[in-house]
C-alpha positions in Angstrom: 151.0 64.1 214.4 150.9 62.7 210.8 153.6 60.5 209.4 155.6 61.7 206.4 153.6 59.3 204.2 150.3 60.6 205.5 151.4 64.2 205.0 152.6 63.5 201.5 149.2 61.8 200.7 147.3 64.8 202.0 149.4 67.2 199.8 149.0 64.9 196.8 145.2 64.8 197.3 144.9 68.7 197.0 146.0 69.3 193.4 147.2 66.8 190.8 149.6 69.0 188.9 151.2 70.5 192.0 151.2 67.2 193.8 153.2 65.4 191.1 156.1 67.7 191.9 155.6 67.5 195.6 155.4 63.7 195.6 158.6 63.5 193.7 160.2 66.0 196.1 159.1 64.3 199.3 160.1 60.9 198.0 163.4 62.4 197.0 163.9 64.0 200.3 163.5 60.7 202.0 166.0 59.1 199.6 168.5 62.0 200.0 168.2 61.9 203.8 169.1 58.2 203.8 172.2 58.6 201.6 175.7 59.9 202.3 176.8 63.1 200.7 179.9 62.1 198.9 181.4 64.6 196.5 181.6 62.1 193.7 178.7 60.9 191.7 176.8 57.9 192.8 173.9 56.1 191.2 171.3 53.5 192.0 169.1 51.4 189.8 165.5 50.4 190.3 162.7 48.9 188.2 161.6 52.3 187.1 165.1 53.6 186.0 168.1 55.2 187.5 168.9 57.9 190.1 172.2 59.8 190.0 173.4 61.7 193.1 175.8 64.4 192.3 176.9 68.0 193.1 175.7 70.8 190.9 177.2 74.3 191.6 177.9 73.2 195.2 174.5 71.8 195.8 173.5 68.2 196.4 171.5 67.0 193.4 169.5 64.0 192.6 168.6 63.3 188.9 166.3 60.5 187.8 166.1 58.8 184.4 163.5 56.2 183.3 164.7 52.8 182.2 165.1 54.1 178.6 167.4 56.8 179.8 165.0 59.7 179.4 165.4 62.5 182.0 162.5 62.5 184.5 163.5 65.1 187.1 166.3 66.8 188.9 166.1 68.1 192.5 168.8 70.3 193.9 169.1 70.8 197.7 170.4 74.2 198.7 172.3 74.2 202.0 172.2 77.0 204.5 175.6 78.1 203.1 174.4 78.5 199.5 170.8 79.6 199.6 169.7 81.5 196.5 169.5 85.2 197.6 166.9 86.0 195.0 164.6 83.2 196.2 165.1 84.1 199.8 164.4 87.8 199.1 161.1 87.0 197.3 159.9 84.8 200.1 161.0 87.1 202.9 159.2 90.0 201.3 156.0 88.2 202.2 157.1 86.1 205.2 159.4 88.7 206.8 159.1 87.2 210.3 160.3 83.7 209.1 163.8 82.3 208.5 164.5 80.2 205.4 165.8 76.8 206.6 166.0 75.0 203.2 165.3 75.3 199.5 164.8 72.6 196.9 164.8 73.4 193.2 162.7 70.9 191.2 163.1 70.6 187.5 161.0 68.4 185.2 160.9 68.3 181.4 158.2 70.5 179.9 157.4 72.2 183.3 158.5 75.5 184.9 161.1 75.3 187.6 159.5 75.0 191.1 161.3 76.0 194.3 160.1 74.5 197.6 161.1 76.8 200.4 161.0 75.7 204.1 160.4 78.5 206.5 160.4 78.6 210.3 159.9 81.0 213.2 159.3 80.4 216.9 155.8 79.2 216.5 155.3 77.9 213.0 156.8 75.9 210.1 155.7 76.6 206.5 156.5 75.0 203.2 156.1 77.3 200.3 155.8 76.5 196.6 157.4 79.2 194.5 157.4 79.6 190.7 158.3 82.5 188.5 154.8 84.0 188.9 153.2 82.3 191.9 153.8 81.7 195.6 151.6 79.5 197.8 151.7 77.9 201.1 151.7 74.1 200.7 151.9 73.2 204.3 151.5 75.2 207.5 152.4 73.5 210.7 152.3 74.7 214.4 155.3 73.8 216.5 154.3 71.6 219.3 
């Protein structure tokens, strides 16, 4: 079994443009998993800039700014209670035998919005990258 860092490295190695978003997403997922979900805004500072944790339309969000205050990315985490029905319907039209377990919306300046959709059934886990005109499997795992 690969560690999260090894899996992230393998994904990054596949395609530079797609991997930039995924590297941000997986790094953010680790950071979000280690923070509490307070309803008020919180922020943290690093050498590279600032990260603001907030709630946007009922979703946990993490927005990063560089040290000059320029927006770098925003990642919104959809919970099971507020999954986007349009995104679920698009993915389920292809992966009809899978349940959607999570969705992240990744926004970066100058780039199209990317949704990362986590799917699961009794035997497999899949991570799907979804844009307005493309859907692709980023990771396909067998439950063990």
